[in-house]
C-alpha positions in Angstrom: 0.2 19.8 -50.2 1.6 22.6 -48.7 2.1 25.1 -51.0 2.2 29.1 -50.7 -0.3 30.5 -53.7 -0.9 33.6 -54.9 -4.6 34.4 -55.5 -5.5 37.5 -57.9 -8.9 39.3 -57.1 -8.2 41.9 -59.8 -5.2 43.8 -61.4 -4.6 46.0 -58.3 -4.9 43.3 -55.3 -3.0 40.0 -55.0 -3.4 38.2 -51.8 -0.7 36.0 -50.4 -2.4 32.9 -48.3 -1.1 29.2 -47.8 -3.0 26.6 -49.3 -2.6 23.3 -47.0 -4.0 20.1 -46.9 -5.9 19.2 -43.5 -7.7 16.0 -42.9 -8.1 15.5 -46.5 -9.5 18.7 -47.7 -7.7 21.6 -49.1 -7.9 24.9 -47.2 -6.5 28.4 -47.1 -4.6 29.6 -44.3 -3.2 32.9 -42.9 -2.0 33.9 -40.1 -2.1 37.9 -39.1 -0.1 39.7 -36.5 -1.1 42.4 -34.3 1.0 44.7 -31.3 -1.3 42.8 -28.5 -4.2 41.0 -27.2 -6.6 43.0 -27.8 -6.0 44.3 -31.1 -6.3 40.6 -32.2 -9.6 40.2 -30.8 -10.6 43.3 -32.5 -9.7 41.9 -35.9 -11.3 38.3 -34.3 -14.4 39.9 -34.1 -14.4 42.1 -37.4 -13.8 38.4 -39.1 -16.9 36.9 -37.1 -19.3 39.8 -38.1 -17.8 38.9 -41.7 -18.6 35.6 -41.4 -22.2 35.9 -40.0 -23.2 38.3 -42.9 -21.9 36.1 -45.5 -23.7 32.7 -43.5 -19.6 31.4 -44.4 -17.7 30.7 -41.4 -13.6 30.1 -41.0 -11.9 28.3 -38.2 -10.0 30.8 -36.2 -7.6 30.1 -33.2 -6.6 33.4 -31.2 -3.4 34.3 -28.8 -1.6 37.1 -27.9 -0.7 39.1 -30.8 -1.8 36.7 -33.3 -5.1 35.3 -35.3 -4.7 32.0 -37.7 -7.8 32.1 -40.4 -8.6 29.0 -42.4 -11.1 29.5 -45.3 -12.3 25.9 -46.9 -15.7 24.6 -47.3 -17.2 21.4 -46.1 -19.3 20.8 -48.6 -16.9 20.8 -51.6 -14.2 19.1 -49.6 -12.0 21.8 -50.2 -11.0 25.5 -51.2 -14.1 27.3 -53.3 -14.3 30.6 -54.8 -16.2 31.6 -52.1 -13.5 30.8 -49.7 -10.9 33.2 -52.2 -13.8 35.9 -52.0 -13.5 35.4 -48.1 -9.8 35.7 -47.8 -10.0 38.8 -49.9 -12.3 40.1 -47.7 -10.1 39.2 -44.5 -7.2 40.6 -46.0 -8.8 44.1 -46.5 -9.9 44.1 -42.6 -6.8 43.6 -41.4 
């Protein structure tokens, strides 16, 4: 399943993440772009802090000027409301 989804947290905030099936589990995936590697690392560190504070950890790929973030719940076998909330919080960090 490779569909773009639109999630609404409230009336004023709409988030765009890709919903992709990887290894038989749906995941929310988004790539964030930055001007250089340092800015990408600063963002990745912020996402790491968010993950630690919420005891819920994404898969992240960091490269020059880009950070790909994937949220899903192993124990649920896919995307849960908690993943949607973490995706929204991740967008707020960008």
